[in-house]
N, C-alpha and C positions, 0 to 999 in steps of 0.2 A: 591560550592567553591572548587578550586583545591589545593591540598596539595601534596608536594613531599613525595613519599613513604618512603624516608629516615627519615623524621620527625616522621612518624607513627612508624617505626621500633625503633627509638630512644626512643620514649615515652613508647612503650611496654617493651623495655629492662630496662628502668629506673624503671618501675613498677614491674620488676622481672618476666615478662611474656616471657621468652626466647623461650618457645615452640610456643607461639602465634606469636612471632616475626619471627621465622623461617618459620612458615606457611604463614604469611603475605608476607614475602620476595619472596616466590615462587608463590603466588596467586595474589598479587596486581600489577597493572601496575605502571610504574615509576611515573606517575602523577595520583593521585587519585581524582576523582570528588566525593564529599561527597553525592551528589544526585544520580548520576549514579551508584556508587559502594556501596550504602547503604547496600545492601544484603551481600556483601562480608565483609564489616566492621562489620555488625551485627554477622555474622558467627564467627568473631574473638573476639566477645564480646565488640565491640566498637560502641557506638552510635555517629553519626556525631556531634550532639550538644555537647556531652561530649568531643569529640576529639578537636573541635574548642576551647572549653573553656580551655583545658589543654595545648594547644600549646603555647610555649613562643613567645611573640611578635605577637600573633594572636588575634583573636576576643576575646578570654578569657581575655587577658590583657586589651583590650579596653572596654569590657563590665563589667568587674569585679566590677568596682566602681559603676555601675548602679544597681547592685543586680540581674542581669539577668543570 
């Protein structure tokens, strides 16, 4: 799944991870593919599944009611 880098940065900043947000800003491409960039996300302490679950309006909102 493709996610805008800005959404990842916003999520990290909301969690208080400003250092990780700064690192992500310099290392991630503008459009992040959760499969292709899984290693980079992992290096930032982000699992693709967790990321998708936490993004507003994303799969997390859609799957939340399913207990996934």
